N, C-alpha and C positions, 0 to 999 in steps of 0.2 A: 742745761745743755752744754756740752763740751765743744768749744770752738776749735776748728782746725787752724792752728796758727800759721802753718805753711801756706795754706790757701789765702788766709786773711792778709798775709803780708805781701802777696803778689802785687806788682805794680799795675795791674790791669784787671779787667773783669772777664768772666767767661763769655759774655755776649760780644765783647769787643777786644779780643786778645791783641797784644802788641806783636808786631812782626819784626823779626831780626833777620838780616841778610849777612851771611858769612861769605866772604870772598877769599877762598882758600883752595889751593890746588892739591893739598895732601888729603886724599880721600879718607884715610883712617881717622884723622883729626876731625874732618867734617862730619863723619858718621857719629863720632863720640859727642861732638857739640850738638848735633841734631837731637840725639837721645836726651841730653841734659836739658836743652831748651824746651823741647816738647813736653818733657816730664814736669817742667816748671810752668806750663800753660801758655807758652809762646807759640805763635806761628813762626815757622823757620824755613828759610830758603838758603841753599848753598850754591854758590856760583864757583865753578872751577877755574874761571878766568875773567878778565875784565870785560870782554865782549858779552859773556853770559850775564854778568852783573848789570851791565847797562840795560839789557833786555828786561831783567827782573825789575829794575828801578823804573822802567817805563810802564810796566804792566801792573805792578803791585804798590800798595801803600806801605812803605817800609818805615819803621819807627827808630831803628838803630842799625848801624853797620859795623861789622867786625872785619877789618881789612888787613890782609897779609901784604907785605911789600914785594916779596919775590913771587911774581906771577908769571906764567908761561908766555903771555902775549903782550904784557904791558907792565911797566914799573908801577907799583902801588902808589908811590908819591905822585905820579902823573895822574892816576885815576882819582886820588884824593883831590887834587887840584881841579879836575873837571867836575867832580861831585860838588865841590864848594862854589864853583863858578856857575852852576846850573840853578836857575831860579826855582825849579821844582824840587831840588834835592839839597840845596845849600843849608837848610836848617836841620837836616837829619844828623844826629850825633854820630861821629865815627870814632871807634876805638881801634887803634892799630894793634894787631896781634901778630908778631913776627919773631924771627930768630935774630934779626939785626939788633945789636945792642950797643953800637958805637954812639957816643954822645952826639955826634953830628947828625946821625940818623934820627935820634930822639928829638933833637931840636927841629930838624926839618919837618918831622911829622906833626909836632905840636904847633909849630908856627904855620903849618899848612892848613890848620883847622881841626885837627883831631882833638878830641876831648881827653884822651888818655893814650898811653903807649905802653903795651904789655909785652914782655919778652917771653915767648913760649916756654923756654926751658925753665923759667922761674915760676910757672903757674900750672894749675890744673883746671879742667873745664868748669868745675863747680865755682871756682873763683871768678871766672869770666861771667857766668850767669849772675852771680852776686853783684858784680860790677855793673852789669847792664841793669839789674834791678834798681840800683841807686840812681840811674839816669832818670827813672820815672817816679822817683819819690819827691814829695814836696819838702819844704824846709822843716816841717815838723816830723818828718820821717813817715808820713802817711802816703798810701798809694795815691798817685795822681791820675786823674782822668784826662789830663791834657794830652794833646797830640804832640808829635815830634817838633812842631814849630814852637811850642812853648817850653821846650827843654833848654 
């Protein structure tokens, strides 16, 4: 029998897919990311602003967050700070995905609790999916069944 390596390498199983929250106000990018993540077996949520993101975080079990910094209603650094200060969300890994590329912005994001900082102009959506996949891999490179608290 031939094994489907794409499915076998996914960091979650079909019965319990991991959920990704993208906090991004650019609709085109959000739609592209949604297609990529759903095709990779993830549950996907897109919040166009911080207020919507907070609602999703209250209602859904989210396993990873992709956070833009330039949001219409709140600075992404401020939202990151509140996510990391909240007992319910503090262990969710956050990857900043933004156009801000100044060293001071990168330092602020990483020191604020983000696990990675990606500059949009330097990446494609499939790279972001690959980066999220690595969040859920154990040390041997095998898919992990751990929840976000164990990441």
